[in-house]
C-alpha positions, 0 to 999 in steps of 0.5 A: 340177516338179523345179529344175535345182539338184535334178537336177544331182545325179541326172544325175551319178549317172546319168551314174556310178552308181558316184558314188552309192557315192562319196557314201554312202562321204562319209556312211557308208564303213562301209556300202560293200561291195566290189563290181565294178559300179554300175547305176541301176535303175528309180527306181518303188517301186510294191507291190500297193496302188494307192499309188505310189511313185518315188524319185528314183534308185536305184543297186545295187552288184553282186558280178558279177551279183548285187546286194548293196546297193542305194542310194535316193537322195533330193535335198532341197532343203526340208523335206517332211513326207511324207518321213518317211512315204514313205522307209521304204516306198522301203525296204521295196519295195526290198528285197523286189525287190532281195531285197538290203540297202538304205540310204537316202542324201538329198542336200542343199546345205542345213546346216537341211535336213539337220538335219531329214532326219538327224531318226530316224523311228520306225516304232512297231514296237519297236526299228525307228527309221529314221536316213536317212544324209544327205549335207549340205554338210559332207559334200561333199569340198572337192575342190583337188587336181587329180588327185583331181578327174581320178579322179572329175569328176562328184564334182568337180562337186559340190565346185565347186557346194557349196564355190565360194564358201568361201575354197578356191573359186579351187582348188576351180574349178582342180581342177575345170577340169583335171578336165575336160580329160581327159573326153569333151569335150561332157560337159565342156561341158554340165558347164560349162553347169551349173557356170555357171548354178548358181553364185552370182554371184561365183563365176561371175566367178571361173570365168569368169575362169580359163577365158579363154586369157590366164589359164590354159595348157589341156593339151588341144585341146579346152580350148583350143577351147572357151575359146578359143571364149568368147573369140572370142565376147567380141571379136566383141561389141567390134566389133559396139559398136564398128560401131554406134558408127561408124554413130551418130557418122556419123548413121545411124539403126539400128533394132532389127532391124538392131541385133538382126543386128550383135549377132548376127553372131560373124564377125569377118570380116564385122563388119569388112567392114561396119566400113569400109563404114560409114566412107564408106557414104552410106546404112545399106543400103550397109553391109548390102547 
């Protein structure tokens, strides 16, 4: 089953198909033609034989409605000895279907795997050698300029995932957060969830600190609401701990169900009301009833 680290690259490309051209340009700028539109194509690369091939994602670059280049995007997180046999089939099958030039772009955040993917694949016919275009960690741009991040938020996400633990990590994360203030709020929230889930622990702590309202002045109402919510949740957790401490000091036995109820509550007014009752209640039922 594909991992979250595998899927995030594909989700970003499907969200913004032109990202495939941007990433291809990081590896081989001369390959990307002038185009007007990018669209995601079917990843099924089946021919007339029973064997079925399926690429991770296929993106076509269009001039008008005519495909002028199709890009097969493969995310590779480890060596796979079946790929040198299937990748040439992907290219040949898609070329026959789309009737336009095709290229293979392999994306990997792992430097040794990138080296393995770059190995030429001899097809047997004289002169026929496939050299995959590989986007490894060295080719993923380091985006620290907020203006550059704003023009391509998805690329700034990939930059953050790749370079957050580098010496420029804080600037990379700051640029990404700036970009999120200019996109759809739901999309920004989704990207933040993915990034927080995938960052190394140290980089995640840096991002969480930057997201607190006390360390940053947010420009958009969305950002103030999103990051202010995190601050409110932290305050509620503190109130919950204080309430349980008062109950314990007064000698009340707090069962697991009640403890879970207290920590699940994010309503500060309710927590404060329970705290006032806890100061004078004779039984624990009086606090919560």
